[in-house]
N, C-alpha and C positions, 0 to 999 in steps of 0.2 A: 536591507543592508546599505550602509552608506557607500557611495561610489564616487571617487574623484578621478576616474580615468579621463585622461585628456586635459586635466588641469595641471598648471605649473605653479609651484609654491616656492617662495623665498622664505627660509627659516633662519632667523638670526640667533647668534649665541648657541649654535647647534652642534657643538662637539662634546657636550656633556649635559647632564641634568635634564631639566624640563625641555630645553631647546632640542636636545638630541632625541629625547623620547617623542617629541612632537613630530620631528622630521621622520622618524621611523614609522609612526602611526599613519601619517599622511601618505607615505610611500606604500604602506600596506594596502591602503584604499585606492591605489592606482595613480596618485599624483607624481609628477616628476619634480624632484627636489633640487633646489640650489641652496647649498649651505653657505652661511656667512659667519666667519669668525677670523681671529687674527693668527692662529697657529696653523700653518699650512700642513705640518705633519699630522696633526690631529684631524684636520679636514680630510686629508687623503684617507686616513684610517676609517673615518666615519662614513665616507662615501661608500666604501666597500661593505659596510654593514647594512646599508639601506636595501630593503626589499625591492625587487624589480620584476615581479611576476607579470606585470602588464607590459614588459618590454621597455621600461623607462631607461633613460640615459641621465643619471644624476650627475651633478657637478658642483662646483663651489667657487666662492669668491673670497679672496683674502682681504680682510679689512679690519681696521682698528676703530672701535667705537669711541675711543678717547680722542679721535681725530676726525670730526665730522666732515671736513673738507676732503680728506683722503678717502673716506667712505663714499662720498658723492662721486669723486672721480673714478673710483674702482667700479661702482655700479653703472655709471654712465658709459664707461668703456665696455662693460659687459653687454649693455643694451644695444650697442652699435651692431651686434650680430643679428639683430631683429628679434631678440627674445622678448616675450610678453608674458606677464604674470597675472594669474587669477587670484592668488592667495599670498598675503604677506603676514608673517608672524614676527612681530616685534618683540625681541627678548634680549635682555642684557643683564649682567650681574649687578646686584645692588651695591651701594657704597658700604664702607665700614660702619659698624655701629658706634654709638656714643651719644651722650646727652646733647641736646640741641644748643644749650646755652654755651657749650664749649666748642661748637663747630666753627671752623674758620670759613670766611666768606668764599674762598676759592673751592672749598668742598662742595658748596651749593652750585657754584658755576660749572665745575667739571661734571658733576652728576646731572645737572640740567642738560648739558651738551650731550652726554652719553645716552641719555634716555629721550628727552623730549625733542631735541634738535635732530638727533639721528632718526628717530621715528618719523618726524615731520619731513625730513629730506627724502626718506624712502617712499613715503606716501606721494609726495610731489612727483617723484620719478616714475612710480609704477601705476598710479591711478589713471593716467590718460588711456593706457591700454585697457584697464578694467572698464572704463567708460565705454570704449569701443565694443568690448565683449558683452556689455550689459551684465557683467558678473564680476563681482569683487568681494573678497573677504579679507578685511584687515583686523587682525586679532593681536591685542597687546597683552603680554604677560606682565601683570603689575604685582599687586599685593593686597591682602585684606586690609592693609593699613589705610586704604582710601576710604574705608568705611569706619574703621576703628584704629586710630593711630596706635602703634606698638611702642611701648616704653623702651627707651634705649636705642631707638632707630630714628633719631631726629631728622637727619638729612634725608634719609630714605622716605620717611613719612611725608615730608614737604614736597619732594619732587614727584613721588608717586601720585599724590593728589593733583599736581599740575598736569601730569600725563592723563589722568582720568578725565579731567575737564577739557583738555585738548581733544581727547577722543570723542567725548560726547558732542562737542561743537562740530567736529569733523563729520559725525554721523548725520547731523542736520543737513550738511551741505552735499554729501555724497549719496544719500539714500535714494534720491530720485533716479540715479543712474544704475540701480541694481547692485550697489555697493553697500555692504554693511560694515560697521565699525564697532567692535565689541571688546571688552576687557575680561580676561580671565584672572581671578584673584586667588592664587594658591595660598593655602595655609602652610603650616610647617610641613616641609617635604624632605624626603631623604636625599639630600644633595650636599655638595661641598659647603654651601652657604649655611645650612643648618648646623653642620659640624663646627664651622667657625663661630657661629652665634653661641652654641653651647660652650665651646672652649673659652671664648671671651667672657661670657657671663660667669663661668666658674672662677676665672682669675679675679674678676672684680668683686665677687661676693664671698669668695673663700669656700664656696661649696664644691663638692666633687662634681665632675661632669655627669655622673650617674644621677646625682640629686637634682641637678639642673634639668636634665632630660626628663626625669620623673615629674618634676614640677610642671614642665610644659605639657606633658602627656595628660596630667590630671585635669587640664583645662579643655581637653579635646574629647567630646562625647564618644567619638569613635575609638578612643583609647590607643591611638597609634598615629605615627606620621604618615603622610601620603607617600605613595610611590610615584616617581616621575611620570610613569605611563598613565596614572589615573588623572593627572592634570592634562596629559596629551589627549585623552579621550574627549574632554570638553573642547579642546582646541579643534579636534577633528570634526566634531559635530557642528561647531560654529563655522567651519570652513565649507561645510556641505551645502548642497542645494536645499536640503530639508530645513536649514536655518535661515531661509531667505527673509522671513518676517521678524527676525530677532535683530534688533538694531539699537545701538546706543546704550547697551546694558553693561552692568558689572556682574559677572557670574562668579560667586565664591565657590571654591572647591577646597573646603577646609575641615571636613569631618564634623561640621556643626559647632566649631569653636566660637565663632562670633556670637555675641548676644543680641545683635540688631538684626532686623529683617533685611 
């Protein structure tokens, strides 16, 4: 059985969806969790939901991923109490859909900051302690679009690919210190984002939401959308000591939808 007792994990975007499911699963395995999101009321509520059978004292940091400098200051302030992390789960909501030819330059810039710059900032802040512990797990929740771009998600496809290459490069540099850097690539998952994608596609195509959903499901061999906790299981494994020799990978969790290896 996986055991993360004694490990401290920072989980971003963790008041809903995949981030919240990941925080819950890591806590079940004994990790002490620091949630990071911008809605303090949602953070307070989520902290109360986290398992604490190993006596953990979970907490949170209020931060807005649209403002990287504010995120940096908030985490730096938190670290002044001597906190050190073994696990970092980078996770943030994707940008609105749309054809890339119509995307405004500022959409790329804001998405790049929210994803790559914030991820990079957190790694720079947390990795020194990971090096000291000779144990670090950096897990980035990205998208299957890094392997197969998804139609209608132009900005997301572009920035997710940048994050994947940043992650691979980081894995080269940190691997010697007992730190792994891996990406989890969720397929269609039962979250607010999939609801938005279905709704927006229905409006653009004139199809009903049920038709759009069925079209999406027809392309998934598993015949259903993932549950957030199913993505979290992959996160938990990559965070564990058992995954020490898995580094620099993209792990799809998509029910077999992608056609590539």
